[in-house]
Every structure is written in C-alpha cells, then in structure tokens.
C-alpha positions as CSV (number, residue, x, y, z in Angstrom):
1,X,-26.0,-79.2,-1.4
2,X,-24.8,-82.5,-2.8
3,X,-21.8,-84.4,-1.5
4,X,-20.3,-87.7,-2.6
5,X,-19.5,-90.2,0.2
6,X,-18.5,-93.8,0.6
7,X,-20.0,-95.9,3.5
8,X,-19.2,-99.3,4.9
9,X,-21.7,-101.6,6.6
10,X,-20.1,-100.8,9.9
11,X,-20.6,-97.0,9.4
12,X,-24.3,-97.1,8.7
13,X,-25.5,-97.0,12.3
14,X,-23.4,-94.0,13.1
15,X,-24.4,-92.3,9.9
16,X,-28.2,-92.8,10.5
17,X,-27.7,-91.7,14.2
18,X,-26.2,-88.4,13.1
19,X,-28.6,-87.7,10.3
20,X,-31.6,-88.4,12.6
21,X,-30.5,-85.5,14.8
22,X,-30.7,-83.1,11.8
23,X,-33.9,-81.0,11.5
24,X,-33.8,-81.0,7.7
25,X,-34.3,-83.6,5.0
26,X,-31.4,-85.7,3.8
27,X,-31.6,-88.0,0.8
28,X,-29.1,-90.5,-0.6
29,X,-29.1,-91.0,-4.4
30,X,-27.8,-94.2,-5.9
31,X,-28.5,-94.9,-9.5
32,X,-32.2,-94.4,-9.9
33,X,-33.0,-94.9,-6.2
34,X,-33.6,-92.2,-3.6
35,X,-33.4,-93.2,0.0
36,X,-34.1,-91.3,3.2
37,X,-30.8,-91.0,5.0
38,X,-32.6,-91.2,8.3
39,X,-33.8,-94.7,7.6
40,X,-31.5,-97.5,8.8
41,X,-33.0,-100.2,6.6
42,X,-33.0,-97.8,3.6
43,X,-29.4,-96.9,3.9
44,X,-28.3,-100.5,4.9
45,X,-29.9,-101.8,1.7
46,X,-27.6,-99.7,-0.6
47,X,-24.6,-101.0,-2.5
48,X,-21.6,-99.9,-0.5
49,X,-19.1,-100.7,-3.3
50,X,-20.0,-97.4,-5.1
51,X,-20.0,-93.7,-4.1
52,X,-23.3,-92.4,-2.9
53,X,-24.6,-88.8,-3.4
54,X,-26.0,-87.2,-0.3
55,X,-28.4,-84.3,-0.9
56,X,-29.4,-81.9,1.9
57,X,-30.4,-78.2,2.5
58,X,-29.5,-77.4,6.0
59,X,-26.6,-77.2,8.4
60,X,-25.5,-79.3,11.4
61,X,-21.9,-79.3,12.5
62,X,-21.8,-82.9,13.5
63,X,-23.3,-83.9,10.2
64,X,-20.8,-81.8,8.3
65,X,-17.9,-83.4,10.2
66,X,-19.2,-86.9,9.4
67,X,-19.6,-86.1,5.7
68,X,-16.0,-84.7,5.7
69,X,-14.7,-88.0,7.1
70,X,-16.7,-90.0,4.5
71,X,-16.1,-87.8,1.5
72,X,-14.9,-89.2,-1.8
73,X,-12.1,-87.3,-3.5
74,X,-13.2,-85.9,-6.8
C-alpha cells in the first residue's frame, strides 16, 4: 500500500518511533530517493516541504492512525 503524507521536523521522532514498532518494512519515496522509515537520520534528511510517499505491506493500528493524521488530501 502507498500513502501520501506530509511531515514536519517536529513529527519525525514520533513517526520513527511508531514505524520502529512495526514488524514489516516501511519505505519513504521522495523523488529518486528511497529511505527506510525506521531510520531517524534517513527520515530527518528529507525535504519536508513536499509530500512523501510511504510504501508498506503490513498492518499496525498505531501506524495506520499516525498515517491518517499525516495524510495529504488527494
């Protein structure tokens, strides 16, 4: 599944904390870069002025709730 989100620098720590609890891979796509969503430095190094695509294939309720709060309206 792929979801579009927007992050701020202040939200990175919570985002990485929640993704680290998931037992499946989560990637963030930005332009031609792919970053492991469980990597604080990787996520923090992204450009937060643009929408980010989060790709994952698993389910975790806390993660889904977080994505819902960060979702970009299409």
